[in-house]
N, C-alpha and C positions, 0 to 999 in steps of 0.2 A: 410551633410552625408559624412562619411569618404570615401576615395578612396578604390576601391576593387582591389584585385589581379586578375590574370587570372582566367577565369571561371573553376571551379573544374570539372574534368571528372566524369561521372556517373559510380559508381562501382557496380558490381553485387555481393551481399552477398550470402553466401551458405545457404542451407536450415537449417543448424545446428547453425547458428551464435547466435541465441537467446536461445539456450539450455545451460545447465550447465554441468560442470564436477564436480560432487559433489557440494562442496561449492563455486567453482570458476567459473568465466566466461569460456565459451567454447573457445578452442584454435582458432576457426574461428573468434571469436569476436576480439581477440588480433591481428589476421591477418588483420582484417578490420581497426583496430585502427592504424595500421602501415601507412595507407594512410593519416592520419592526425587527429586532434582533432575534425574537423567539415568537413564532406564529403557529397557528394550526392550519394545516393544509389538507385538502381532500386526498385520501389514499389510505392504504392499509399495509403496515410493515409486517404483518403476520397473518396467516390464514386463520389463526385461532383468536385473533383480536376482535373484540365485540364492537368496537367503535368504527365509524367510517372516516376517521381522520387520524393523522399523526401530527406530532409536533415537529417543526423544522427550525433548528437553531442555526443562525448565520452570523451573529455577532461574535467577535473574538472572545470577549469576557464570558459570555454565556456558554459558548462551546467549551472553553477551557474549564469552566466550573462543572459542567455536566460530565465531561470526560474524566475529570479528576475526582468525582464523587462516587466511589464504589460502595458507599453505605446506603445511598438512596437509589442508585441506578445499577442495573446489571446488564451484561452482554449475553447472559444465558438465554437459551431458548425456552419458551413456555409452550409445552406441547398440547395442553388442554386447559380449558377454563377452570377445571377442577384442581389443577396442580397448584399448590401453594406458591406464593410469590417469594417467600424466603423462609428460612428455618428448616426444620426437619422435613424430609420428604422431597427436598430439592437436590437434584444431582444432574450431572452431565450424562446424556444418553450414551450407552456403551459404544455405539457406532461412531461417536464423536470424541471418544477418549483421546486425550493428549492435545486437542486443539485448544491451546491455552487462551486464545482470544475470547472463548466463551466460558472460561473458568472464573469462579469467584474465590476469594480467600475462604478457608485456609488451603484448599486444593491448589489454587493459583499460586500461592506463595511457595508451596512445596515444589511444584514443577519449575517455577521460575528460578528458584535457587539452584536447581540442577543445571539449567540451561545457561544462565548468565556467565559462568566461567568460560564457556566455549566462545564467547564474543568479546574477550578482552582485547585490548590494543595489541598486545604481544602476539596473540594467536592470529589476529587479523593480518598483522604485518608478515607473519609467516606465510600467509596465503598470497601476498602481493606478487611474488614472482610468477606464480601460476596464473593469476589474473592478468598480468602483463602479457604472458604467452598467449592466452585466449584472445585478448584484444588484438595483438599483432597478427595472429592467424586470420582473424576475420577482417582486419584492415587489408591484408593481402587479397582476400576473396573479393572485397569491395573494389580494390584497385584493378584486379583482373577482369571484373565484369564491366568496367566503365572507362571513362565517363560517357554518358551519364549512367548512374546506377542507383538502385533502391537502397538507401542507407538503413531504413527500418528493417527490411526483410533480410538483407545480407549482413548487417552489422549489429544494430541495436537489439533485435530479437535474439539472435544466437548468443551475444555477449551476456544479456540478461539471464538467459537460461543456463548457459554453461558455467557461469560463475557460481550459481546456486548448486549445480551438480558437483562442482569442485568442492564446495563447502561440505556437502553431504557425503561425498565419496562415491558418487555414481560413476561406474567405469566408463571410460571414453567411448567404447564401442556401443554402449547402451544409450548414450545421451541424445542422439537425434530422435530416436523413437520415444524416449522418455519425455522430451520437451514437446514433441508433437502431441502426445496424449494430454499433457498439461494444457496446451493451448486449445485443443479441441474441447476440453472439459469446460473451459470458461468462455467459449464462443457462444454468445446468446442467440446468434442467428441460426444455430443448429437446433434440431428438435430435442426434446427431453430424452427420448429413448436412445438416440445416438450419443448424447452426452453421458447418459448413465452407463452405456457400454464402455465408453472410454474411461469413465471413472472406475469401473470394476477392474479393467485391465491395469490401470494405474495403481490401484490398491494391491492387486496381486503382485505386481513388480516390487512395490515397497516392502511387502512381507518377505519376498525372496531375498531382497537386499538386507533386511534386518536379520533374517536367519543366517545369512552369510557372515554378517558382522558379529553375531553372537558366537559363532564358531571360531572366527579369526579376525578380531577387531583390528582395524588399521588406525592411522593417525588422524583420520577425518572426524567430522562432527559426530556421526553415528558411532564410530568406533570408540571415540573418547567417552561418550555417554555410557556405552556398554561396559567399558573397562572401569570407569570410575563409580558407576552406580548399580551395575549388575541387575539383580532381581528387584531393586527398589523402583525401577521404571519398567513397566510391562511392554511387551511387543506392541500391543494396541496403542499405548501411549506414545511409543516411538513413532509409530505410523502416523498418529495424529499430529505430533510435533512436526514431522517432515511435511505433511500435507499443508499445515498452516504456513510454514516457511516458504514452501514452493508456490502455493496459490497466492500468497501475499507478496512474494519477492520477485518471481519471474516477470510478471507483467508490469509491476511497479517500476522496476529498474529499467526494463525495456522502454516503458513509456517515458520515464524521466530522461533517458538518453535521447529519444526522438524529440521530445518537447524542448529539452535543453539545447539541442542543435538549432531548432527553430528560434529560440529566444536569443541565443548568442549570435546568430546570423542577423537578427534584427537589432542587436546592440553590440556592434563591433568594438566599441570603446571598453566594454566589460571584459572582452576576451584576453586582454593583456594581463589580467590578474592570474590567468592560468599559468603563466610563465614567470611570475614573480616569486615570492617566498612561499613556502608551504602554507603559512598562515593566510596569505592572500588567496591562494587557490582554494583552501578550505572555506574561506569566507564567501567566495563566489559560489561554491557548491551549496552552501547553506542558504544563500539568497535565492538561488535557482529553485531549491526545494520549497521555499516559502512562496515564491512567485508563481510556481507552476502547479504544485500539489497534484500529482498524477492520481492519487487516491482522493477522489472527491469527498466520499463519505465513508467512515469506518463502520464497523458493526453497529446496528441500531442499539440504543440503550432503552431498557424498560424500567419504569419506576416501580420499585418494590413497596413503596408506601407513598401516601400523598405528600407532595413536596412543592413549595413555592419557589419558582425561579423567575427572575426578572419580572416580578409582580404577577406571574401567571401560575395558577394552580394546575400542576400536572398530577393527575390521579394515579393511584396504584394500578398497575397493569397497562398503562398507556405507554406508547413508544415515542422516542425522540430520535430524529435524524440530525446528525451534526455535520454541517457543511465545512469541511476542512478548507476547501478552496476559498469560500467566502470569508471565513474567519481570518485567514492569512492575508486577505485583501482588505480587511476592515480598518477604518480610520482609528479604531480603538487600539490597534497595535502600533501604528505609526501614521503620521499625518500625510505621508506621501506613499501609501501602501500600493498604489497603482503603478509605481515606478520600479523597474529592476535596477537596483543600485547596491552593488556589493562594496562600495567604498564606505558605507555607514557601518556603525557598530552592529554586530550580528543581532538579529531580532529573535525573541523567544517564540518562534512559530510553532504550529501544531501539525506540521506535515507528517510527523511520525506518531501523531496522537499525543496523549497526555495522561498522566496518572499511572496506575498499575498496569495498564494495557499499552503503554508506550512501546513502540515497535522494538523488539529485542534485537533485530538485525540492523538497526539504524546505522551503527558504525561501519558494518560491512558495506551497506549501500553507499554511504558517503565515500568510502575508499574506492569502490568500483567506479562511481561517477567521476571522481577527481581524475583517476588514471585514464578513464575512457576519454574524457574531453581533452585532456592534455595530449594523449597519443593521437587522437583524431586530427587535431589541428597541427601537430608536428608533421604528420604525414601529408596532410592536405591544407596548407596554409591559405590557399585560394578557394576553399570550399564555398559553394553557393548553391541555392536551390535551382533545379533544372526546370521548374514549373512555377507559375505565379503562386504566391503563398496561399491565396484563397482556394486553390485547387487541391490542397492537401486534405485528404479524407481521414476520418478517425474510425477506429474499429468498434464493433459492438461487443464489449466485454465488461467484466466487473470493474476494471480499472482503465482509466483513460489512456489512450496511446494512439499515435498516428498509425494508420493502416499501411500506407505507402509513403515514402519520403524520397522522391527522386532528387538527386544532387549531381553536381558536376564540380570540376576543379581545374 
């Protein structure tokens, strides 16, 4: 193990450091970053954690290193102090089966190999006509409601939700209730009991859907998994896979649509790339993902052994939070990281994570965002905010997103 520098002091973050200033990190996050790319902050990432601090990684290199190091760090939950950090006796709790984001190899490898073929370019392109239909349907609803109209509620939210439903094979008649349950489940302004009730209803519906697919598998994501893997993937694993995709995908796509609109309204010179070549449009989406990073921080990492990172000793059992938003705005990635500029060569950002837990649905999200931005500006070439930008409010959920986005055209 490398030698560690002096023990880093514990810094107290402000209450606002995880908030945003429109599309940018809050100024308090930049103040925290001034202490270094990897620091200790007051807080506790786990009820079982014995320390009163966590590590906060904000530099691009250190975030990429930690996310990519599955030998020294795990995303798995440690339920008690008595539970070993690694080796025999370590497993995913039965109620979280299939939630691949907290799996380690070899279980992670087995499940990922089953899922990866469902996200090939060919299969995603097969989905594109259905995605276009969903987008056009909600553009009609937006146009019928305004101007002015709430783009987040009438367009971004339902597009984000329904494209995931289309991928999974959720019947159209069930989608509104299904998405409502998902959003209520991640709304942190609601009490625990209310969220737990919605979570239970959501899980019951998923099991009903899985039972239906077991009997008569269709061409959707669930149907293909059942058809190709049968009993090698359990019902509980299927439910966990769906839960991970939905909770990680619905809000992140909806948030990226909303934030993307804000960013493109502020940078009209970049919008022309939407209507150039496919390569230019994809490059713009890639830059928006880097610049905006709707998912501020992925699942916390726990050190399974003592490890030195950036000269700091992270002890076994300690947790690290990785700021995707700050890593993607770091000067270590590019000298002008604070600028939205899709004319440069694509940057290797970490908006979808890095390493074995890189988002498996990244290609789907990119396709949805490209088609969404193109369709929106084709329909409303004079789109603009109907309120001052400073009045746009953000919702209290696990993933950043505008709560309301009034627009006119």
